[in-house]
C-alpha positions, 0 to 999 in steps of 0.5 A: 924893609921897603927899600930892600924890596925895591932893591931886590925888585930892581936887581931882578928887573935888570937881570931879566932885561939883560938876560933877554939880550943876545950878544952871541949871535954870529950874524946880523943885518943892519938897515939904513937910509944912507950907504952903510959906513964905519961912521953910520953903522950904529944908526939902524932903521926899520922904517923906510919910504917906498921907492927909496933905497934901503941900504943893508949890511950883513955882518958876521963875527967870523969870516964867511964859510962859503962863496955864495949867499942868497938874499930873500925878502918876503912880504907879510900879507893876509892876501896871499895863498901861501901862509900869508907871505909872498916873495918880494925879492930874491938875489944870489951874490958872490961874496968875498970870504976874506971879509966879515961883511956884505953890503948892498941896497934894494928899492921896494915899490909897495908899502908893507911889512917885510922880512929879509932872510939871508941863506948860504947856498948850501942850505936854502931851507934855514936862514942864517939870519932874519930881520923885519922892516917896514916900508911906508 
């Protein structure tokens, strides 16, 4: 009886964990301390040192729909006037629509909690993807 309850609990727990995983996302951001390649793309970091390059890759399951994206990084803080966020970086890029990825790097000079957002130029109100990271 107890073994059956353990098995039921184990099946329930595993199904609960797997249902929280999402494999159907169209876009993802990966971070690394080295330039992202086919050899190291599985090494994903979220903590970085200030004044050091933070390499990122924006990946999609399909080809890009438009020629322009905007990469925006906001810093979360309770010292700002606008809902606790301040814009730390914004840059527009021309992308190759025949590829399913875009890579670049940034250097941030202050410590804190950051959020990277990537938008298509056709809708700058709703990001395609967001990802948190920290600079220490």
